[in-house]
C-alpha positions in Angstrom: 141.5 86.6 10.0 145.1 86.6 11.3 146.0 89.5 10.0 142.9 90.9 12.0 144.3 89.5 15.0 147.4 90.8 14.1 146.4 94.3 13.8 144.1 94.2 16.9 147.6 93.7 18.9 148.7 96.9 18.1 145.8 98.3 20.2 146.5 95.7 23.2 146.9 98.0 26.2 146.0 100.9 24.9 142.4 100.3 24.5 140.8 99.5 27.4 138.2 99.2 28.6 137.4 98.6 25.1 138.9 95.5 23.4 141.8 95.6 21.3 139.5 94.4 17.9 141.4 94.0 14.8 139.4 94.6 10.9 140.2 94.0 7.2 138.2 94.2 4.6 138.7 91.9 1.5 137.5 92.7 -2.3 138.2 90.5 -5.0 141.1 88.6 -3.4 143.3 92.2 -1.7 142.8 94.2 1.4 141.2 97.3 0.8 140.5 98.6 4.6 142.2 97.7 7.7 141.8 99.2 10.8 142.3 98.3 14.6 140.9 100.0 17.7 142.5 103.5 18.4 143.9 104.5 21.7 140.9 105.1 24.3 138.7 103.0 22.8 137.7 104.5 19.6 137.0 104.7 16.7 136.6 100.7 16.7 138.3 99.2 14.4 135.4 98.4 12.0 135.0 102.0 11.6 138.8 102.8 10.8 138.2 100.3 8.2 135.1 101.2 6.8 136.8 104.5 6.3 139.7 103.2 4.7 137.4 101.3 2.5 134.8 104.1 1.5 132.9 102.0 -1.5 135.2 99.3 -1.7 133.1 97.9 1.2 130.0 96.8 -1.2 130.4 93.2 -1.9 133.5 92.8 0.2 134.1 90.6 3.3 135.2 92.2 6.6 137.1 90.0 8.9 137.2 91.2 12.9 138.2 89.6 15.5 135.4 90.2 17.8 131.5 90.6 17.5 130.5 94.0 16.1 129.2 96.2 18.6 125.4 96.7 18.7 124.5 99.0 21.8 124.5 102.5 21.4 126.9 105.1 23.0 127.3 108.7 22.9 131.3 108.3 21.5 129.9 106.7 18.2 127.7 104.8 16.4 127.4 100.8 16.8 129.7 98.8 14.2 126.8 96.4 13.7 124.5 99.2 12.2 127.3 100.9 10.3 128.4 97.3 8.7 125.0 96.9 8.0 124.6 100.1 6.2 127.5 99.7 4.4 126.5 96.5 2.7 129.4 94.2 2.7 128.3 90.9 1.5 129.8 88.9 4.3 130.9 89.3 7.9 133.5 86.8 9.5 133.7 86.9 13.0 136.5 85.3 15.3 134.8 85.0 18.4 131.3 86.8 19.8 131.3 89.7 22.1 130.9 88.9 25.8 129.3 92.1 26.8 125.7 91.7 27.6 125.0 94.9 25.4 126.3 93.3 22.1 126.1 89.4 22.8 124.5 88.1 19.8 122.9 91.3 18.9 125.8 92.2 16.7 125.0 89.1 15.0 121.0 89.8 14.9 121.8 92.9 13.2 123.8 92.1 10.4 121.8 89.0 9.3 118.5 91.2 9.5 120.3 93.2 7.0 120.8 90.1 4.5 124.4 90.2 5.1 125.8 86.6 5.6 127.6 86.2 8.9 130.2 83.3 9.7 131.5 83.3 13.3 134.2 81.2 15.1 137.1 81.5 12.6 140.3 81.2 15.0 138.1 81.6 17.6 140.8 80.9 20.1 143.6 82.7 18.9 140.8 85.8 18.6 139.7 85.3 22.0 143.5 85.2 23.5 144.6 88.4 21.8 142.0 90.3 23.6 142.2 88.1 26.9 142.2 90.8 29.3 138.5 92.1 27.9 137.4 88.8 28.1 138.6 88.2 31.7 137.0 91.6 32.8 133.7 90.8 31.9 133.6 87.4 32.4 135.4 87.9 35.7 134.8 91.4 37.0 138.4 92.2 37.3 141.6 92.6 34.6 143.3 90.0 33.5 146.5 89.8 35.7 149.8 88.9 34.4 152.9 88.1 37.3 156.4 88.6 35.9 159.1 87.2 38.1 162.9 87.7 37.0 165.1 85.1 39.4 168.2 82.7 39.0 168.0 78.8 38.4 167.5 78.1 42.1 164.4 80.8 42.4 166.1 83.8 43.9 165.4 87.8 42.9 168.0 89.0 44.7 171.2 88.5 47.0 170.5 88.4 50.6 172.4 91.9 50.6 169.3 93.2 48.4 171.1 93.7 45.1 169.2 92.5 42.2 170.3 94.4 39.0 170.4 92.9 37.0 169.4 89.3 37.4 168.8 89.2 33.6 170.2 90.1 30.3 169.3 92.8 27.7 166.9 90.9 25.9 165.0 89.7 28.5 164.8 93.1 30.2 163.4 94.6 26.4 160.8 91.8 26.8 159.8 93.0 30.1 159.2 96.5 28.5 157.0 94.7 25.5 154.7 93.5 27.9 154.8 96.4 29.7 153.8 98.0 26.5 150.8 95.5 26.1 149.0 96.3 29.7 147.0 99.1 30.5 148.7 99.3 34.5 151.6 98.1 36.2 151.8 97.1 39.9 154.1 96.6 42.6 154.3 96.5 46.3 155.1 99.3 48.9 158.6 97.1 49.6 159.7 97.3 45.9 158.9 101.0 45.4 160.3 102.0 48.5 163.6 100.1 47.6 164.3 100.5 43.9 162.2 103.4 42.9 161.2 102.0 40.1 160.1 104.2 36.5 157.9 101.2 35.7 157.9 103.0 31.9 158.1 101.7 28.5 161.6 102.3 27.6 161.7 100.6 23.8 161.8 103.1 20.9 158.8 104.3 19.7 156.8 102.6 21.9 157.4 105.2 24.9 153.3 106.6 24.7 152.0 102.8 25.6 153.9 103.1 29.2 150.9 102.1 31.4 149.5 103.4 34.7 151.0 103.0 37.6 149.5 101.4 40.9 150.9 100.5 44.3 150.1 97.4 46.9 150.0 99.1 50.2 147.7 99.6 53.2 149.6 103.1 53.6 148.6 106.5 52.4 148.9 107.1 49.0 151.9 108.4 46.7 151.4 110.5 43.5 150.8 109.1 40.7 150.4 105.8 41.8 146.8 104.4 42.2 146.4 102.8 45.7 145.5 99.3 46.2 144.8 98.0 49.7 144.4 94.4 48.9 145.0 92.5 45.5 140.8 92.2 46.0 141.2 95.4 45.2 141.6 95.0 41.6 137.8 94.6 41.0 137.9 98.2 41.9 139.5 98.6 38.5 136.7 99.1 35.8 138.3 100.6 33.1 141.5 98.1 33.1 141.6 94.9 31.3 145.3 94.1 31.3 147.3 94.7 34.8 150.6 93.7 34.8 152.0 92.6 38.3 156.1 93.0 38.9 157.1 92.4 42.5 158.0 91.9 44.6 157.9 88.6 46.8 155.3 89.5 49.2 153.0 91.1 46.7 153.4 88.0 44.2 152.3 86.0 46.8 149.4 87.9 47.9 148.4 87.8 44.4 149.3 84.1 44.1 147.5 83.3 47.5 144.4 85.0 46.3 144.0 82.9 43.2 143.7 86.2 41.0 147.0 85.4 38.7 145.9 84.3 35.2 149.3 84.2 33.5 152.7 84.0 35.0 155.9 85.0 32.8 159.0 83.1 34.7 162.2 84.8 33.2 165.3 82.7 34.6 168.7 83.6 34.0 171.7 80.9 34.1 172.8 82.0 37.6 173.1 80.2 40.9 172.7 82.8 43.9 172.5 80.3 46.9 171.5 82.0 49.9 168.8 85.5 48.7 165.8 86.8 48.6 163.1 84.1 47.1 161.1 85.1 44.1 157.7 84.4 45.8 156.5 84.4 49.6 155.0 82.0 51.3 151.8 80.7 49.8 149.7 79.0 52.4 149.8 75.6 51.0 148.7 72.6 53.2 150.0 69.6 51.1 151.8 69.9 47.8 148.6 68.3 46.2 147.2 71.6 46.4 149.8 73.1 44.3 149.0 70.5 41.2 147.2 71.0 38.9 146.9 74.6 38.1 149.1 75.7 35.9 150.0 74.9 31.8 153.5 76.0 30.0 152.1 77.7 27.1 155.3 79.0 25.6 159.1 78.6 26.5 161.5 80.9 24.6 165.3 82.0 24.6 166.0 85.2 25.5 169.7 85.7 25.0 171.4 83.5 28.0 168.0 83.7 29.7 164.9 81.5 29.2 161.2 82.4 29.2 158.6 80.5 30.6 154.8 81.7 30.4 152.4 79.3 32.1 148.9 80.1 32.5 146.0 79.3 34.8 143.6 76.3 34.4 140.2 77.5 35.8 
């Protein structure tokens, strides 16, 4: 299952609105077929793995991170049906599909075909690998990751506006990897006009994973950007699983104030700026008690001289 989860990560940021599923087929202790959801959402991971395994799937064990789909689609057959026809001995599922078109029906179809089904293996890890899809289905909006690069004292730029570069090369490379995992990247109008950011992925071999671009603005549209007039407008992004918000301070405050941030990436450089631009604008908090109990530190990593802290929203 861990191998299936790792395979699914290869599709993250490329499969929306479908989930980035991974699948491994094992016979006599050897992997005979592997697959992950392809860009655009098709073919599904199970279809790729079944094609690789061929006749070896009969009597094998299939490990798949998400319950195989059961609904009819013009883009391809239901994976639960394809698996039932292929006749593996067992299907092991990481987590059930929250999509009401499949929820439980994929498992039922497999069991009706006489195939043993086990569910919940590495459930939390499997769900976490597809967190954007689960957020969209459950909350009706993309999963939002807010990235901030700042000094020890929480500044993102000098008072003059100079901000290149607060963090070092390793941290910036990690940001590009996060971009590759996102379906869309968003900045505010001020950041766009001041920095003219490219918002693409500039890691060798991952250039194709550059996400779509969005602009938070109440003014007119900008070519090449999806215009969103407010943070709440992300609910119109029905084909986006993961949204990465990169700046600036007022945009960060707007998303945090609307309680629409699910994950925080704080890249902190070992420098002091003093007077400068704050990383986040006013959040409208009335008391300190309102700030507590919202965030949990999920991960800390050293990136050269910089430190990355990952926080997840507790809901």
